N, C-alpha and C positions, 0 to 999 in steps of 0.2 A: 644584258640582254642582246643576243645576237640577231643581226639583220633579218634572217630568214622568219624570224617570230614575230616582227613587228607588222608588216603590212597585212598579213592575212588576219591578224587580230582586229587591226583597224576596219577592215573589210566587214567583219563580224558587227560593227558597232556602226553601220553607215546611217542609222536613223538618229544619231544623238543629236540633241540641240547643244550641248555644252560638253566641251571636252578638256580635261586637264591632263597634260603629258609631262611626266617627269622621267627622262630616260637616261642612262649611260649606255652607249651603244658600242661593241666592238664587232670586228669580223666584217668590215665594209671596205671596199675598195675608193670609196669617195665619201666626202662629208655629208650629213644630213644637212642640206642647206635649204635656201628659201625655196629653191624650184623643186625640190623634193616635198617639201611640206605643201606649196600651193598644187603639185600635180597630185600627190599621193593623199593627201589628206582633203584640203579645202575643194578640190575639184570631184572629189568622190563622195563627200557628206554634204549632200545639199541641204540639208535641215540645219546644220551647224550654224549657230549665231554667237556662239563665244568660244574661242580658242586661245587657251592658257597653255604655254608650253617652256619647257626647260630642257635642253637637249645637248648632251656631250658626245661627240663622235670621238672615240679615244684610241690612240696609238695606232694611227692609220701609216701605212707605207707612204712614203712621199714621192710623188712623181715631180721631180725637179724642174720640169718644163711647165708645170701647172701648180702653182701655190696660189689658191684662191684668198684674195683679201676680203677683209670683212664688209666692205661696200658690194662685193661681187655675192657674198654669201647672203646679203640682206635684200638686194635689190628687187627679185622678185615678190617677195612680201611688201616691201614698200609700194611697189606699184600697186598692188591689192588693196593699200589703204591700211595695212596692219604696221601697228608700232612695235617695234624689237630692236634688239642689240646683239651683237656677237663679237667674240675675238677669236682668232686662230693662233697657233704656236707650233713652232717647227724646231726640233733639237737636233744635236749634232749626229744622233745615230739613225737620221734619215727617217723620221718618224714625226707625226703631225698629229693635231687634233683641233677641234672647234666645237665652241660651246656658243648657243644662240637660245635666245630667251624672250619672253613677250615682255612687254611694257605696257603699263607700270607692273612691276614685281609684285606677286601677292602671295607667293608661297612662304611658307614658314621656315624651309630648310632649303640651303644653297650648297653646292658641291663646286670646289674651285679645283682644277687637276693641273694646274701650271703656275708658276710664280709671274706668268705674263697677264694675268688679270689685270684690266686697266683701271679698275675702279668704279665708281657710279654711288648711287644711294638706294639701299635696299631695306627700307625701314619695316617690313614684314618679316625679316628673318631672325629667327631665334635660334637655329641649331646650323652650325657653318662646318664644314669638313673640307680642309685643305690638304691637297694631296700632290706631290711630285718627287718621282724617284731620281730624278737626273740632275736637278739643280736645286740649289740650298734656297731656303728662304731667308732674307735678310732683313735688318730691322725696318728699311723703309716699305718692305712689302707687309710687315705687320702695321705699321703706320696706316698703310692704304686701306688694308681691311677694318682697323678700328674706326676708320671715317665713314666706309661704306657700309657695315652693319653696326650701328650704334646702339641696336637694342638686343644684339646676339647675347645669348644666354649660355649654350654650350658651344665649345670649340673643340674639333677634332683636328689634331695635326699627324700627318703621316708623312714622315720624309727623314730617310736615313744618312742624308748628306750633310756633312759640318758646313757650317757658315763661313763664306771666306772673308768677311769684313766684321769679323766680333768687336763689339764696343767695350771698352774698357773703363773703369769709373776714372773721371777727371775733376778732382777737387776744384769746386768753386768757378765751374766752367758753367757760364749761363746758356751758351748754345745747347749742350749736353741736356740740361733740365729743361729747356723748351722743347726738346725733341722726344720726351718720355712719351712713350704709347700708353695710354689709357683704355681699357675694356670696361667701361661704367656699369654695365649690367652683367658681366661675365660670373657666372655661378659654378660652370663646369667645365674643367679643361682635360683633355685627355692626351696624353704626351707617350702612351704605351708603344707606339711604333715611330717614335722620333728620336734624333740623337742626342746628346749632352747639351748640346748649343741651345736647344728650344728649351730645355729646362732652365737653363740659365737666361734666356731671352725673356722668358716670363716671370721669374722670380728674383732677379737681380732688380732692385728698386730704380736703379739708373737707367734701366732699360724700359720698364712696364709698370704701370700701377694696375692694380686689381682691387678695387674697393669691396668687391662682393663677391670674391672667389669663395667657395664651400667646399668643393668637391674635386679631387685631383686623381686620377688614373696615370700611373707612372712605374717605371722598372725601379726596384729599391736602389739597385747600384746606382744608376744614374742619380738618383736624388742624394746619396751618400756622397758622390762626386762633386754634385752642384754646389752643395752646401759645406763641403770640406768637413766631412763627418758630423754635420748639424751644429757647426760654430761660425759660419760665415755670416756676418752682419749685413751683408747685400742682400741676402735672400730672406734675411728675419721677418720682415715687415708684411711680406705677401704670403709666408708661411705660416706665420703665426695666425692668419685668419682660416686657414682650412679647419673643417671638422671632419671631413672623411677623406681618407688617403688609400685608394685601391691598388695593392701591389699584385702584380700576377704571380709572384713567388715571395712569399714571406720569409724574413730570417726567422731563426728558432727565438732568438731574443734581441731585444732593441737595447741599444746603447742607453747609459744613464741619462745623458742629457736629451734624448729623442723627445719626450713628452715636455721638456722645458722650451725645446724649440717649436714644438707645435701643441701649444697650451691647450686648444679647445678639443683635442681628439678623445 
């Protein structure tokens, strides 16, 4: 949604008593921060007694002389007695973003548009989308989101950037075993807009455990490469649980060992 669509829409709803906003906003020259929420919503909706929000201001051109901190973004809301949190992120091509949300977080979906997500605990979230065009998601990022979203059932990863610190299998290494990420309730994983490294991140068992995985969206060639033509034992445990694989482009025929590798298909 673009900035010039938001405020007129809210003015039409000035009599609301409860408002839930989930927005990803483009086309602004400043973040939607606590000041905007206080002045443009709370100050103009006098009947409002419940305000739940989750707002990302995306790809904002940076003014290097003014880079708001999280405390500065939140301060006007905290002064009004609202419980909220936020984080900001700035990248090398002079773009920035801000993610601000009310607490306790009660929505079932969360979008994260940067690897700078600091963590937290979001027990209500069942659908999580993580997206970053400029920086890779490393193993520690997935460890952080597995702790932050323990009940997530669907995860979409959109990131074309290869990992810079790929993990390799280290036999009899207790530190590697203890750092395996587990998504205990994840059933649906979408990797159609992700690089090869994220297929390996999720399906190599020395990286990730997926006890409930059921459905995978992925490019066929990526799956072939990650599994070494359906022979790699490191991916066999997680892959053997899949009951549905959705390819954007299917091959004419599958190799002989394909269904042995995915016995539940």
